[in-house]
Backbone bond lengths (Angstrom), bond angles and torsions (degrees), N, CA, C in turn:
res aa  C-N    CA-C-N  psi(-1)  N-CA   C-N-CA  omega(-1)  CA-C   N-CA-C  phi
1 M - - - 1.510 - - 1.501 113.70 -
2 N 1.358 117.32 -29.26 1.345 118.65 178.75 1.525 110.49 -66.82
3 K 1.352 114.63 -30.35 1.528 117.25 -179.88 1.541 103.61 -69.74
4 T 1.275 121.12 -39.83 1.371 124.29 -175.69 1.527 113.49 -64.40
5 V 1.344 114.67 -43.20 1.446 124.88 178.51 1.664 104.90 -63.90
6 A 1.393 113.55 -48.57 1.373 113.78 178.89 1.421 120.62 -63.05
7 A 1.390 113.34 -25.92 1.558 121.35 178.42 1.557 106.67 -74.55
8 L 1.312 114.44 -41.78 1.465 119.12 -178.19 1.582 105.25 -64.09
9 A 1.287 118.02 -47.52 1.458 120.39 -172.63 1.577 108.50 -65.38
10 L 1.267 117.84 -33.36 1.504 122.02 179.67 1.473 104.23 -73.49
11 A 1.266 124.20 -42.92 1.443 127.51 -178.72 1.630 107.03 -61.04
12 L 1.234 116.21 -43.08 1.442 124.25 -175.29 1.558 104.56 -67.66
13 C 1.271 119.51 -44.06 1.506 121.54 -176.60 1.533 109.31 -64.91
14 A 1.342 113.58 -40.05 1.453 121.40 -175.00 1.651 105.87 -67.33
15 S 1.245 115.70 -43.25 1.474 115.91 -175.24 1.526 110.89 -73.24
16 T 1.331 116.33 -31.29 1.426 118.03 176.17 1.521 112.03 -67.08
17 T 1.374 114.92 -47.74 1.426 116.94 173.60 1.518 119.18 -55.30
18 M 1.356 109.95 -42.10 1.415 119.72 176.30 1.647 111.95 -60.74
19 A 1.309 112.42 -42.81 1.495 117.39 179.21 1.451 109.94 -62.92
20 Q 1.317 121.51 -34.78 1.439 123.77 -176.46 1.503 112.22 -76.49
21 T 1.291 119.90 -26.20 1.353 123.65 -175.03 1.539 109.09 -98.37
22 T 1.317 122.16 -20.12 1.522 123.25 178.25 1.434 108.32 -88.70
23 P 1.332 119.57 140.93 1.428 122.58 -176.11 1.599 103.92 -73.55
24 A 1.338 110.22 147.12 1.465 117.99 -175.39 1.512 110.09 -64.65
25 A 1.297 118.03 138.02 1.455 123.47 176.37 1.499 109.85 -71.12
26 K 1.366 116.39 147.47 1.417 116.27 176.53 1.572 110.23 -79.45
27 P 1.351 111.37 144.52 1.476 106.95 179.56 1.532 113.99 -67.37
28 A 1.294 115.24 155.45 1.434 121.08 -175.51 1.542 105.22 -65.92
29 A 1.382 114.34 140.40 1.487 122.43 -179.68 1.580 103.55 -71.27
30 K 1.393 114.14 149.43 1.332 119.80 172.99 1.540 111.85 -70.28
31 P 1.289 121.79 136.47 1.508 120.82 173.95 1.513 110.18 -56.40
32 A 1.364 112.06 141.49 1.526 116.75 -177.20 1.564 111.44 -59.53
33 A 1.305 119.06 -28.18 1.419 120.90 -176.16 1.525 109.81 -70.52
34 V 1.323 119.06 -29.34 1.438 121.97 -175.09 1.565 107.34 -91.56
35 K 1.284 114.68 106.40 1.534 119.64 178.78 1.514 106.45 -109.07
36 A 1.342 111.14 164.30 1.483 114.58 175.43 1.447 113.62 -66.18
37 A 1.278 112.78 141.26 1.504 121.16 -178.92 1.556 108.96 -46.11
38 P 1.372 120.63 135.22 1.291 117.05 179.44 1.587 113.82 -66.45
39 K 1.360 112.59 146.50 1.437 113.20 -175.34 1.526 108.94 -61.49
40 A 1.391 112.29 155.42 1.427 114.25 175.59 1.500 113.00 -55.69
41 A 1.282 117.30 152.94 1.457 119.07 -177.59 1.510 111.62 -48.84
42 A 1.352 112.99 142.74 1.425 115.77 -177.42 1.495 113.79 -45.08
43 K 1.347 112.06 148.27 1.443 113.90 -175.25 1.495 110.06 -65.58
44 K 1.247 115.58 132.81 1.462 127.05 -173.50 1.545 106.37 -84.24
45 A 1.213 121.76 141.73 1.492 124.89 175.98 1.552 100.32 -63.96
46 P 1.331 114.86 140.95 1.449 119.17 174.29 1.520 113.90 -58.17
47 V 1.260 118.26 138.14 1.445 119.90 179.58 1.540 106.81 -74.65
48 E 1.335 116.38 130.62 1.423 122.70 -176.03 1.558 107.14 -88.79
49 A 1.278 111.74 133.22 1.526 119.67 179.91 1.500 103.46 -73.39
50 P 1.389 114.64 137.27 1.345 116.53 176.17 1.530 116.29 -59.97
51 L 1.361 117.12 148.42 1.452 121.79 -176.34 1.532 111.67 -79.60
52 P 1.323 119.56 149.16 1.428 114.79 -178.55 1.585 109.11 -69.30
53 V 1.305 112.64 157.09 1.533 119.57 -179.49 1.533 105.89 -66.99
54 A 1.275 118.63 137.92 1.453 127.16 -174.03 1.574 104.73 -70.40
55 E 1.264 117.51 140.67 1.459 124.48 178.65 1.543 105.21 -95.98
56 G 1.317 120.79 179.14 1.410 129.04 178.82 1.594 115.77 -56.39
57 E 1.309 111.44 -42.59 1.565 112.23 -177.34 1.466 108.81 -71.52
58 Q 1.357 116.09 -37.80 1.494 118.16 -176.41 1.620 107.30 -66.76
59 T 1.314 112.03 -39.56 1.466 117.75 179.63 1.606 111.36 -60.90
60 A 1.309 111.90 -44.43 1.424 118.58 177.82 1.458 112.25 -64.21
61 A 1.425 118.92 -41.27 1.445 116.20 177.43 1.524 111.40 -71.11
62 A 1.277 119.24 -31.43 1.441 117.18 177.22 1.527 113.00 -63.80
63 S 1.382 117.89 -27.51 1.410 115.60 175.21 1.490 118.20 -72.51
64 M 1.325 114.61 -9.51 1.485 120.86 -179.74 1.521 111.02 -95.45
65 V 1.272 118.15 -6.04 1.519 121.29 -177.91 1.632 109.32 -67.45
66 H 1.204 112.26 140.18 1.530 114.65 168.91 1.502 110.26 -91.48
67 F 1.270 114.98 108.61 1.516 124.50 -179.42 1.530 109.97 -80.25
68 G 1.259 116.00 146.85 1.451 121.21 174.27 1.520 110.94 119.41
69 D 1.276 116.77 -161.09 1.394 123.15 -178.18 1.564 115.98 -89.01
70 Y 1.255 118.38 138.82 1.449 124.95 175.58 1.516 109.27 -112.67
71 G 1.316 119.09 131.93 1.428 124.43 177.19 1.574 102.16 -91.34
72 C 1.369 112.78 129.55 1.442 119.31 -175.92 1.503 109.82 -120.49
73 E 1.382 113.39 176.25 1.436 118.44 177.49 1.501 114.14 -61.17
74 F 1.266 120.73 155.90 1.550 128.50 -174.77 1.494 115.11 48.85
75 N 1.408 107.62 37.76 1.596 113.77 172.35 1.476 110.79 64.50
76 Q 1.327 121.53 25.50 1.438 120.22 176.68 1.484 109.03 -95.59
77 T 1.377 118.90 166.96 1.428 123.86 178.46 1.440 112.98 -133.02
78 V 1.312 119.64 152.85 1.498 127.50 170.00 1.461 107.26 -125.97
79 T 1.309 118.97 137.43 1.441 123.02 -178.06 1.474 104.38 -122.15
80 V 1.400 113.31 132.15 1.405 122.40 -174.00 1.521 109.42 -122.58
81 A 1.353 118.16 125.20 1.513 116.65 -174.75 1.533 106.48 -148.13
82 M 1.301 116.00 159.25 1.510 119.60 175.15 1.545 110.65 -65.26
83 N 1.281 113.01 142.05 1.434 115.36 179.07 1.575 107.74 -78.23
84 P 1.397 116.74 129.00 1.394 119.40 -171.66 1.521 112.45 -73.03
85 K 1.312 123.76 -12.19 1.462 125.14 -179.89 1.541 117.45 -94.52
86 Y 1.441 109.66 -32.77 1.507 115.37 -169.72 1.525 105.97 -130.03
87 D 1.409 113.44 129.40 1.432 121.14 -178.69 1.512 104.52 -69.25
88 A 1.348 115.91 142.25 1.485 123.88 170.72 1.533 111.29 70.94
89 Y 1.266 116.94 15.87 1.495 120.10 172.83 1.609 105.88 -114.31
90 I 1.210 117.79 151.42 1.474 123.79 -166.78 1.588 104.99 -126.77
91 D 1.387 112.59 134.42 1.528 116.76 171.14 1.547 107.49 -96.28
92 V 1.288 116.49 134.87 1.376 120.40 173.17 1.544 108.05 -120.92
93 V 1.408 114.89 128.43 1.440 117.61 179.92 1.579 106.95 -115.84
94 F 1.325 111.05 134.96 1.481 120.33 176.26 1.536 108.34 -139.33
95 G 1.335 116.09 106.16 1.479 118.84 -175.49 1.527 109.11 68.30
96 K 1.335 112.80 -125.28 1.528 115.83 175.95 1.521 112.01 -97.28
97 Q 1.282 119.68 4.69 1.415 123.04 -179.59 1.526 109.42 -90.97
98 R 1.288 115.39 140.89 1.514 122.62 178.68 1.556 106.30 -132.70
99 F 1.315 114.81 126.03 1.467 119.20 -178.60 1.528 109.12 -122.71
100 T 1.324 113.32 136.38 1.492 115.94 171.83 1.466 108.81 -96.95
101 M 1.323 117.68 122.56 1.433 117.22 -173.19 1.442 116.00 -121.89
102 K 1.309 117.72 159.06 1.524 125.06 -178.80 1.590 101.92 -110.00
103 P 1.389 112.86 121.92 1.473 114.30 176.17 1.487 112.82 -76.79
104 V 1.329 119.80 137.17 1.439 127.47 178.40 1.558 109.55 -131.86
105 L 1.238 119.12 126.96 1.526 121.47 177.46 1.606 100.29 -90.32
106 S 1.373 109.97 132.19 1.518 118.79 179.07 1.526 105.46 -91.76
107 S 1.346 115.16 164.71 1.420 125.10 175.90 1.501 111.61 -61.98
108 T 1.395 115.42 -24.77 1.520 117.78 179.54 1.572 117.75 -82.39
109 G 1.363 109.55 -5.91 1.443 117.30 -174.97 1.510 115.40 96.16
110 A 1.329 115.36 -9.60 1.495 117.03 176.65 1.468 109.54 -78.27
111 L 1.364 111.30 150.68 1.442 117.97 -175.00 1.559 104.27 -104.25
112 R 1.331 118.31 125.41 1.514 123.45 176.82 1.476 106.25 -105.67
113 L 1.251 114.82 136.19 1.518 125.17 170.14 1.530 102.44 -112.87
114 E 1.333 111.04 107.79 1.493 122.26 -175.56 1.589 111.05 -100.45
115 D 1.326 114.09 118.29 1.461 120.16 -179.25 1.508 108.07 -59.40
116 V 1.324 119.13 132.04 1.498 122.74 -176.15 1.499 113.44 -72.02
117 K 1.489 116.95 -11.83 1.396 124.91 173.86 1.525 112.96 -96.44
118 G 1.368 115.93 -4.24 1.409 118.67 176.60 1.534 113.94 83.12
119 Q 1.341 122.87 10.24 1.464 125.42 -173.71 1.441 110.62 -91.57
120 A 1.343 122.06 -37.07 1.476 122.18 -173.17 1.482 111.25 -136.46
121 M 1.223 115.95 170.63 1.527 129.17 173.29 1.555 113.15 -147.04
122 M 1.234 119.45 134.80 1.423 122.00 172.46 1.566 107.88 -112.99
123 L 1.287 112.96 124.98 1.483 119.41 -177.50 1.547 104.13 -104.67
124 Q 1.406 115.09 126.09 1.404 119.56 174.98 1.501 113.31 -115.38
125 I 1.293 118.09 116.35 1.535 119.41 -178.67 1.532 106.01 -116.08
126 A 1.211 118.06 -171.12 1.487 122.92 -165.94 1.586 108.12 -61.72
127 Y 1.385 119.34 -47.99 1.424 119.68 -168.50 1.596 114.35 -112.78
128 K 1.331 115.23 -2.80 1.436 119.26 178.46 1.409 115.83 -162.73
129 S 1.316 123.85 169.92 1.439 128.92 174.23 1.421 111.54 -136.18
130 M 1.374 120.64 157.17 1.388 126.83 172.56 1.511 111.71 -138.95
131 L 1.305 114.70 150.01 1.437 122.94 177.25 1.599 108.74 -111.66
132 M 1.350 110.52 127.15 1.441 115.83 -175.20 1.489 109.75 -120.71
133 D 1.350 114.37 145.90 1.428 121.72 164.10 1.506 110.74 -92.09
134 V 1.315 113.51 101.92 1.498 122.66 -175.93 1.479 114.48 -62.32
135 K 1.467 116.87 -37.78 1.398 116.84 178.07 1.449 113.38 -67.43
136 A 1.255 121.75 -39.54 1.459 125.69 -177.91 1.436 109.61 -82.89
137 G 1.379 120.90 -20.95 1.478 119.92 178.87 1.506 112.41 80.73
138 R 1.363 117.92 28.28 1.542 118.27 -178.61 1.426 108.45 -143.81
139 R 1.377 112.14 163.73 1.479 121.73 177.85 1.541 108.00 -77.36
140 L 1.315 115.93 137.45 1.402 120.49 172.37 1.578 109.02 -88.36
141 V 1.372 117.22 -38.96 1.404 121.21 178.22 1.550 104.34 -155.22
142 D 1.326 117.10 144.31 1.505 123.65 179.74 1.553 110.44 -127.59
143 E 1.269 117.50 173.58 1.425 125.55 172.90 1.545 108.07 60.08
144 C 1.308 114.57 42.80 1.463 116.30 177.83 1.504 110.35 -93.09
145 V 1.372 115.97 128.61 1.469 118.21 -171.88 1.511 106.18 -127.26
146 H 1.366 115.57 127.46 1.429 122.22 168.62 1.605 106.16 -87.92
147 E 1.321 114.42 161.98 1.451 121.35 178.59 1.533 110.22 -59.45
148 K 1.316 120.00 -35.28 1.450 121.56 -179.81 1.590 108.76 -71.24
149 Q 1.258 118.58 -35.21 1.460 116.19 179.44 1.573 110.52 -75.12
150 L 1.316 115.77 -29.82 1.375 118.04 176.49 1.520 111.56 -69.67
151 E 1.279 118.32 -34.31 1.443 125.60 176.44 1.505 109.25 -66.66
152 A 1.301 119.35 -46.06 1.484 126.15 177.08 1.509 111.44 -56.47
153 K 1.331 115.85 -41.83 1.426 122.59 178.89 1.461 110.93 -61.69
154 R 1.401 115.00 -49.50 1.406 118.78 179.77 1.430 118.20 -58.35
155 N 1.471 112.87 -35.29 1.400 122.11 -176.37 1.546 109.78 -69.60
156 A 1.323 112.61 -30.36 1.481 120.85 -175.75 1.506 114.05 -86.35
157 D 1.295 117.57 -15.90 1.481 120.59 174.96 1.513 111.93 -57.96
158 G 1.329 109.53 128.56 1.514 113.00 176.78 1.542 104.30 93.20
159 Q 1.330 125.33 -3.22 1.368 125.14 -178.13 1.578 108.57 -93.70
160 P 1.364 123.08 156.05 1.356 121.40 179.85 1.558 110.62 -55.91
161 R 1.235 116.01 157.94 1.496 124.21 -171.97 1.549 109.32 -57.53
162 E 1.342 118.45 -32.83 1.433 117.95 178.66 1.545 115.45 -63.99
163 A 1.319 113.90 -27.68 1.459 117.97 178.07 1.538 112.55 -65.91
164 L 1.376 116.44 -25.37 1.405 120.05 176.34 1.458 114.02 -67.93
165 L 1.446 115.66 -28.94 1.394 117.54 175.87 1.475 118.17 -79.40
166 T 1.343 115.34 -19.99 1.512 120.61 -177.79 1.478 107.77 -109.80
167 G 1.181 122.78 14.40 1.517 124.62 175.99 1.510 113.07 67.43
168 G 1.350 111.11 30.10 1.511 112.56 -178.55 1.480 117.05 93.45
169 A 1.371 115.87 -12.31 1.385 117.38 -173.38 1.600 108.21 -82.08
170 P 1.284 119.44 137.48 1.465 122.37 178.75 1.464 111.20 -60.92
171 T 1.294 118.46 143.73 1.489 121.44 177.46 1.584 104.79 -101.92
172 V 1.281 110.54 150.72 1.500 119.68 178.37 1.447 107.84 -92.24
173 K 1.361 116.91 128.15 1.410 123.67 173.64 1.477 112.47 -108.93
174 N 1.288 115.53 139.93 1.505 121.72 -177.14 1.464 110.81 -92.15
């Protein structure tokens, strides 16, 4: 048995030495018929959950939105339009970004357009609007003016200071 073990050890040493001095063989090429498995179907766009039906307050706020193009600082534009799928929801386009927004009337009279995904908000006040990235906490664009806001500002010129706060509407004094 010792001779058998010694013979095996000798054979093992010889093969190890031979493997170290012999150049490595190239791996066999894959047959042409066998290709990598096709990638999973292209990533599908996530299915959007339907938006809740608009209630009365949202519908009322949507009727106050200024639709159309807004001229903004640095020659930028924002476009505001009704969402074609959902009543009383608004689409806001800025550059290549498109936001679907829910209009909300605030207690101050400002109109907020709140992105349904929580990314952005457009604030519309009497004489200007601004688009904000609420996640980053910064303005995307400011000094956006719709023709109706420009008209309201012109009508308020020369009015007492308090008219500027109310958009030109008279205030009731007791």
